C-alpha positions in Angstrom: 0.5 0.1 0.0 1.3 3.6 -0.9 1.4 6.1 1.9 -0.5 9.7 0.8 0.9 12.7 2.7 -1.9 14.8 4.4 -1.6 18.2 3.6 -0.3 21.2 5.9 -3.5 21.8 7.8 -3.8 25.0 10.5 -3.0 23.3 14.2 -5.7 24.4 16.0 -7.9 23.5 13.2 -6.1 19.9 13.1 -6.7 19.6 17.2 -10.7 20.8 16.7 -10.6 18.0 14.0 -8.9 15.4 16.3 -11.1 16.4 19.4 -14.2 16.0 18.1 -13.9 13.5 15.3 -11.1 11.2 15.4 -10.9 11.0 19.3 -14.5 9.9 19.9 -14.2 7.0 17.6 -10.6 6.0 18.7 -9.3 6.9 15.3 -5.9 7.8 14.3 -4.6 10.1 11.1 -2.0 7.0 10.2 -5.8 5.2 9.8 -7.3 7.9 7.8 -4.1 7.7 5.3 -4.3 3.9 5.1 -7.6 3.8 4.1 -7.0 6.3 1.4 -4.2 4.6 0.0 -6.0 1.4 -0.1 -8.3 2.9 -2.0 -5.4 4.7 -4.3 -3.7 1.1 -4.9 -7.6 0.5 -6.8 -7.0 3.3 -9.0 -10.1 5.2 -7.9 -9.8 9.0 -9.0 -11.7 10.5 -6.5 -12.9 9.0 -2.6 -14.5 10.8 0.5 -14.1 10.2 4.4 -17.2 11.9 6.1 -17.5 12.3 9.3 -20.1 13.6 11.9 -19.9 15.6 14.8 -23.5 16.3 16.4 -24.2 18.2 19.7 -26.7 18.2 22.4 -27.3 21.3 24.7 -29.3 20.3 28.0 -31.9 23.2 29.4 -31.0 23.8 33.0 -34.1 23.0 35.4 -35.2 26.2 36.6 
């Protein structure tokens, strides 16, 4: 498998994405790179990975 390099990203955005999307799912950038590399091996021109984050705010009881 080919390792694909991650482009440069603002460190604050990277930290936020790690905290909100990757950490709760126990994912690491290495794993994402491996997935994309695996897709690339099959000569796929385009691929997307989608992540979802949701948050619910609770109303305080009066």
